[in-house]
N, C-alpha and C positions, 0 to 999 in steps of 0.2 A: 107511395105514387104519382099522389097529388103534389108531391111538394118537389118532383123528378119535370114532370111535366111543365109546373108555372115557372121552373129554373131555366129549363126548354124553352120555354115561351117567351120568358125574356132576352134569354139569350138571341134568338131569332128577331126579337124588335129591335135590340139595340145594334144589331147585326146589320137592319133594314135602316137603320138609321144614320149608323158612319156609313152606310154603303151610297144612302140619299143626298148626306152631306158632301160625299165624296164629289158626285153628281154634280151637284149645286157650284164645287170648289172650280171644279173642270171649268163646265158653264159659260161661269164668269168671267175666270183667266181667257178661254177663247173668245173675250168681244173687246180684247184689250189691243187690239189694232182698230178695229172696226171705233172706236170712243177716241183712237189716236186720231182716225178720218184717213188710216193706211187703209188701200183694199186689199182683203183678205178670200181664200174660198170659204167653203165652211168644213172646218175640221170635224175626225171624230173622236168621240168619247172613247176611249182616256189617251189616245195616241195622237192630237194632233191630226197632221200631214201628211205624219209619218208613218203610217199604217203598212204600206205595201212595202215600205223599207225595212221595217222591222219581221214582216213579216215573209220576206225576202221574195216578192214577188216579183219588185221592182230593184236595183238597185239607185243608190242617191244621185249619180249625175243625170239617167234618166228619170226620176222623181224631178230634179230640180228643172229641168229641160220641161218637162210636162208642164207646172206650173210659168215656167217662163212663159209659154206658149198661151197658156191660157191668160194671162196675165197680159200678152202684150198689148199696148197702147196707152201702158201704164207706165211711169215712171218708176214706181217701186209698189213694193208688196208686204205683205206681213205672214207669218210661218211661224207653227207651234209645232215643237218636240211633248209632244206632253202638254204639262202647262209651260214648258220653257218658252221664250218670244226669241223670234229670228227676224231679222230684216233681210228681202231680198232686192237689192237696187235694179232696175230693170235699165234704167236711162245712164249710157256711156258719160255723159258731163259726170254724174253722182260718182259713177264708178270711179273715175278719175281722185275729184275728189278726194273721196274715202281711202284713197291705194296711196297717194301722191302729196297732194295739196295740202289736205289735213290729216296728215298720215299721224301726226301729234295724237289727234284722237284714236288712233288707230293701229301701234305701231306693234301689238300683240296678237297672235292667231287665236287665243284663246282653246290652248288645243293642252290636253292633264296631262301634266307628269310628274313627278315624287321622288324627287332626288334623293332620298333616306330610304324610300320601300323597294325602287327601282331605278336605277341611277341611270340606265342606258335610254330610259325616256323624257332625260333632262338633256337633247341635244338641240344643235341650234335652229331646225325646224321647229321646235315647241317651246323651247323658252323663252322668257319675256323682261320686257324693262331695260334697265341699262346692262342687267347681268347679257344678253342678247347683244346689244350695242357693240358691247367690249368685243366679243367672241365672234362677233360677223366679219369685225374691224381685223383681227386679226387673223383666223379663215380665210381672208380674200386672198391675199398673195399667196395660198394653195393652189387658187384656180386661176392665178397669171396665163395668158401664155405660153410664156418661158415653162413656167412649172409642167405645163400639159404638154408640150413639145418634150420633156424632160421623160415624159410617161407614155410617150408616143411606140419606143418599141415594143414595151411591153402589152399593149393594146393590141397592135398588130400579128405581137406571136401568139396573141389569144384569137384572131382573125384567123390565122393560119391552120390551126387548129382544128377549128369550126370548119372550113372550108377542105381538109383532110378528110374527118369525120365524117360529111353530107359525098363524098367521093366514096367513101366504102357505103355507105347505105343507098347511094343509088345506081352501085355495080348490077344491081339484079333489077329491082325495079325502084325508078326516079319519086312513088309516092312516098311523102315527108310531112310531116307532122312538123312544121318550120315553129311556130309557136318555143315548143318546149327546146327544139337545138337551139335557138336566141337566148333564151332561158339561161341552156346551159352556159353560153359564150359566153354573156354580161354576166355570172356567175363568177367564172372566171378570172372577169377583168377587173372586177368591185376586188373581189378577192386578192389576188394580186396588187390591185394597186390602194387598196387599202387597207389591207391586214398582211400585207408582203408574204401572199402561202401560196403555192400551186395547188389549184383545187383538185385537178383535172376533172370537173365536170362535163366537159365536152367528152373524154375515158369512158367515163362511168357516171351513171345518171343516180347513181344511190351514194356518191361520196357526199360526206357530212355537211359543209358547205350548201349542196342544193337542197338537201332533206332542210335543212333547218333553214331556207329561204324558202322554200313551200311553206313551211309552218308556220312563218309569220305572218303569209299573206291568206292560210287556211282561219278563218273564221267560226269556232264550233259555235252549238248551241252555248254551252257555258261561256264563253266569247261572248256573244252577243249578250249574253246577260249582265254578265258584268262588265262591260259596253254600257248598256244601257243606265246602272247604275254608277259607273266615271261621269258620265255625260249629266247626268239628272240632279245628281248628287255627293260630286266633287269628294265635298269636304268628308261623307261619311264613306268614299273610295279610298280617303287617305286613312280615316281610321283603323280603316280593316285593312289596311296595306294591298289593297287592289294595284296590279300593274296591270299597263297596258299591253303587253307583248307573257309569254308563257313563260314560266319558268325557267324549262328547257331552254329553249330561247335566247334569254337575254344573261342566263349560267354559259352556255357558250360561247356567244360572241364576250363574252367580258372575260374568259378563261384565254381564248384567243389572243385579244388586245394582250393583257398580263402579261401571257408569257413571251408571243413574237417579242413587246418593248421589252422587256425583260434581259432577254437574250441578245436583241441587239447592243444595251447597254453593256450588259457585263463584256462583249466580245469586241467590243467597238464596230459592229456590222453596219451598213450605209445601203439602201438600197432606194431606187428613183422610184417611191412612191408617194403615196400620199400620207402613208405611216411614219415616212423617214421625217416630214414636215412635222408632225406631231409630237413626236421627240422632240425635234427644235422648239416647239412651245411650250412643252414640259421643261425643259433645260431653259430655256430663256425667258420665257412668255412670248417671246416674237420668231415670223418665220426670217430667215436672213436681214437682207437690209433692203425688201422691196418696199415697205411702207413708212413714210414719216410720222415715228409714232409722237411726239412732241407736236406736231398739228391734229394730230384727232385725239388728242390727251389721252391717252389711253395708260393703266398699271402694266407697264412693262413689266415690272417685278413681280407680277402671279402668274407665274405660272401654269400647265393643265396637270390638275388630281391626274392620277390613273383611271378614276370613275368617268372624268370627263373626256380623258382621249378616246376610253373604249368608247363612249356613246357618239363622239364627232364618228368615231370607224365605220357606227352601226349604222348611223343616218345614213353616210355614206353609201353602202350596200344598200339601204334598202330604198332607197330615194334613185339610186343609178341603175337595178339590175332591171326589177318589172316594169318599171314605168320606161326606162329603154327598150327593152325587150320587146313589149307589146308595141311601140311604134314600130319599130323596126319591120316585125310580123305585119302589121299593118299598111307598111308602104308596098313590101313586096308583094302584098295583096293585089293591090293597088295598082301594081305595074303588071301583074299577072292578068289581071281584067283589060287592063290598056297596053295593050302591045306599043304603040306609038311612042309613046313612054318611055315603057321600058327599053324600047331601040334606041331613043335619042341619050337616055343617060346610059346608058352602056356606051356609045359612043362619046360620048365626051370621058367617061373613066379608061377606054382603049389609048382616049387621046393622049389623055394626062399622066396616064401609067408608060408610055414610051416618051410625051416629053421629060420626063425626071427619073426614067428607068426603072420602074416600081412604082411601088405604093411610099409614099417618101410624106413629111408634115404636110411638105410645100405643096407637093400632088392634091393630097385632101382638102388643103386651105383651097385650092382652087376650083373645083368642083361645086359650081355654081346652080346650075341646073339641077344634079342629085338634091342642094344643100332647097333650093326650091321644092323638090318632091316633098322631101322631110318634112318642110314648112304645111305643107299643105294637108299633108295626112297629120301634123297634129292639129292641123284646123279643124279635118274633118273625125278623126279620134283623141280630140286632146287629153293628154296622160291622166291631168287630174282634171278630172270633167266638171268639181265642183273645188271653191278653195276658200277659207276661214277666216274672219276677221274679229275683234274683239274691241267694243269701242271701252276703251280706258278711261275717257274723262266725257261726259256728257253731250250731247252732239246734235246742232238743228241744223238742218238738212239747211241750204239755200236758199232760199225766197220762197221757203214753206215755214207751217207750224210745226212739222214734224219732227220729234227729238227720239234720237236713238239716247237710252239711258245706259250709263256706265256699269261695264257690266254683259249685256247685252250681246247677241252674236250677229254678224252681219258673212251674210252667205254670196260668194260672188258666180255667178252663173256661166263659167264660162263656155260650156257648151250649148246652153241654147246660142249666147252671144255669138258662135263659131258656126250653127246653123239656122241663124236669122235670115232670112232674104232679101233682108232690107242692107246690111251689110254684105251677105256674102250672095249676089243670084246664082240662085240654081244652088242651092249648097248641094245637093246632093251626090252633085256630082266632080268627078275627082281634076280638077283643076292646078297642076301648079305653075303654069300660068299667070299667076292673080299675083304671085311674088316676086314676077320678075319686078328690073329695075322702073320703069314708064308706071305699073300698074298698082305696085306696093305704097304710092305716094295716095293713092286713092283709098287706102283703107284707113277706115274711121278708127282714129286715138279710140284705148280702152273698149274694141271689138275682139281683136284679139292676144291672146294673152296665155297662151300653152305652158309659159314658164312661171305664172304671178306678172306681177309688173308693181313696180314702183320701189323703194326699199327694201324692201322682203320677198322680192322676187327669188325666185330659185339660183343659188351661188352657182350650181354644177352646169348649169345652161351649158357651157360652150364645152366640158367635159361629155356631157353627153350627145353631143353633137358629133364630137370628131368620133367617138364610140359607134355612134348609129353609119357616121358614112364611112369608117372602114367596116360596117358590115357588107352594107348594102354592095359597095367597092368593090370588094372581092368575090361576090357573091354574082354579080352581075358579068365580072369579067370572067370567071368559069361556068356558070351557070346559065341558060334560058330555062327563064318558067313560065307554067302556065296551070290554069285550073285543076283540078282533076275529078273524078267522081265523087273523092269522101269531101271535098270541098261542101260544106252546111252554104247552101244559100238559102233566100236571102240569110245573112251573119245575123246570130241574136246574143243579146249581151248577156254575159254571169249577172246573176242577182245579187248576189254575193261580194262584197268589199264595195271602195269605193274607185276603184279602177278600172275603165271599161277594157272588160276582155272578151273575147269569141266564145262563145261554149263549141265545147271541143278542141279549139285550138285552133290552127286555121294550115288544110293540107292542100300540099301545091306538087307539084310533080315540076323535078327536074333534072333536066339533060346538058349533061357537058358541052360545051360550047368547042370551036373549034383555037378558041386561046385557052385551052385548061392549063393554068400551071401558075402557080404561085413567088411571084417577083421577091 
């Protein structure tokens, strides 16, 4: 009996000593930025500055904006994710240096990927170094104006399907949860353009593509724990073979891409979509002749593997459907709140539809006011409220003693900048005219970055704008819309994930207008 008690006491002493040492380790780690003379908040043991994000009380965008607002007046701040250090630049000049001028020090995003255990994670958004540079140059022609015009008809077809669905839904009741409808629209667009498949999500909300898209952006408790391991101990995550996405999602998209490519290659089938361009890269290592490969010094002969092609189609899907559908939803919401803006946008759309006899590539390109509406929507609700860079070579902030060490993360506070009254007066107001020709020149450099900036900006920004313009112009052409009793005001944002999205979706009251027709 005494032996048991002694062993039990010894265990408790050792456990207490271990916990004390861990506490001391974290307390010392939390003094790092202060010793570097970088302003910081008071981190919480053991979560650092991210306890509210870890426990899903805030999303990452809101948290970083909160820190940005608290640190306003400083040029930068230091953060902690558990014991890991992250640098938060607040000064647009420093941000410009990091994203552009001194890009050679920050050319990676620092996003975890594992080509062996999770090949879909090794896409253009996450890969690093020379491999990213080569792939970016090879994929750039896929997003040229010519190639986007090539896919335009496919996107418009999905837009008409959306309008037909809205007409059916609103026959008896005009109330529509527009976010879900738009998510199905963008899933159909990306499914068709990136995978060459008719997803039919607009007609069937339970279509497999829609379900897989939802699962990709749904973070379970298990997913959260897995991401904590991945972010805190990436080498351990690789040993354990942890993937960024669930096996169900990765297996589905890998299978779809493989089967579709093999079918097309075997049967010599060609379609006007992104997947066809990936097939060109698989065969020839390049897309047509739209880039001078000798000038950019790329190894033309290195073609994409099936896994690499699947990864690029996958990121095209992930980056394109959720962010764009959310942006379109917020644009409709703001136009429902601001009837004068809605009417002005509708008048422009009607004028251009009549000029070009319907919706054409040219009419969409001329929708300047509607573009201003989208730009202001992305200012107020940036699709990526925070984006990452990783220091790849130790960097000294110009004119300071502050050093960002190799391997440390940098967080760019897009949401904070977009809602800063110093750069955008009355930031809570929705004012598309901020982006007219006269006012655009007054916007400070590197204070507006909905698609990121520098060499690693979003490669698909033109595609996203066309997709949004088509959906908005067709909706404006066919419907008048207002808020409904089901619209939850003020809007509250989801605390899960990294994309700004309203809790419970967005409800609008849609009524067919006198010009109800699908050109």
